[in-house]
N, C-alpha and C positions, 0 to 999 in steps of 0.2 A: 664150571657152571656159574660159580659166584663171580668170576671175572667177567663173564658175559653179561651178567645182570648189572654189575657196576659200570661196565663200559657201554651200556645201552644209551641210545640217543636221549631218551626221556630223562634218565638219571643224570646224564651229562649236562643237558641244558638247564634242568632244574637246579642242580648243584651250583653251576656257574651263575645262574640268576640269583640264587641266595647269597653267593659271595659278593655279587655286585650290590645287592640291597644292603648287606652288612657294611660294605665299604662306603656306600652312599650315606648311611646312618652316621658313620664316623665323620665324614666330610661335612655334612650339614650341621652336626653338633659342634664341630670346630668353627664353622662359619658363625653360628649363633653365639658361641663363647667369645668371639672376637668382634662382635657387632660394634663395640665402642673403641676398638683399637685403631689409632691413627695409621693410615697408609696400608691397612690390611686389605687384601684382595680376596674375594670369595673364590671358592673352588667348586667344581661340579664333577659328577662322575658320568662318563660316557661308556655305556655297555650295549644298550639296545640297538643303537645305530651300527656299532661294530658287528654285533651278532647278525643283523640283517644283511650286512655285506658278506659275512662268512657264509650265510645261507643263500646268498645271491637273490635276496628278496628285493633289493633295490635296483636290479637290472631292469631296463625298459623291456626288451624282448626276453621271453623265457628261454633260457638256454638248456640244451639237452646235456645231462650229465654224461661224461665220458668215463668208461670203465676200461682199465688196462688189464687185459686178460692174459698177457704173455710178457715175459721179461724183455723180449726183443722189441716190443712195441715202443713207440715214442713215449717218453715220460710225461706225465701230467703234473704241472706245478701244483704243489700243495702249500696252502697258506697257513695251516695250523689252526689251532683253536684260539679264539680271542678271549681276553679277560678284561674286566673293567679297568678303565684308565682315569686317573684324576687329572682334570684340566683346570688351570687357573684362569679366571676371567679378568683380563686386564683392559677390557674394552669399555667399561663403564665406571662412573664415579657417582656415588649417591650424595656425598656431603663434601663440605669444604676441606675436611681433613684427609681427603683422597680415599676414604673407605667406601666400598661399594656393596656392603651387605644390607639388604632390605629385609628386616625381620619378618614382615608379613609373607614375603615370597619364601623365605627359609622355613617358616612354620607350615605353610601350605605344602612345600616340598617334603617336609618331615611326615605330614599326614598321608600324602600320596605314597611315599616310600613304605610307610607302615602297612597300608592296604596291599601294596605290591608284595611285601614280604609275607603277609598273612596268606595271600592267594598262592604264592609259591610253596609255602609250607603245607597248605591244604592239598595242593596237587601232589607234592612229594609224598605226603602221608597216604593219599589215595593209591598212588603207585605202589608204595611199599605194602599196603593192605592187599592189593591185588596179587602181588608176588607171594605174600604169606598164604593167601587162599589157594593159589596154584600149588604151592609146595605141600601144604597140609591137606589138600582135598582128597587124596587117595588114602589117608590114614584115618583110623577110627580111635 
């Protein structure tokens, strides 16, 4: 039963979202710490776009999910679960010293990530409260 709860899609998406937010916090903090480092290139975290591809939300036409009901049926390619990826931005230069960190953009990204993290923890807390209520509802 506990394994089913931990493997549920809600718990899975929320936990991966929190991991991405945590990684994004580290990356933005590193960018801010290196705002005055010559030749430093900022990095970003890509998760939401990868998750949309995993969930097929970026497809033009909606595709029907295929279910394999027998071992002798043709196999369906599985892509696995995506996780956040750090990507370095080599396409821009903000200053003469080849650094491309814009402190205003980084601080705005930090605030946005903070709100994202808080929303994810609120959702996860609500999910866990619902589970607790279901588990304890029959007990007095």
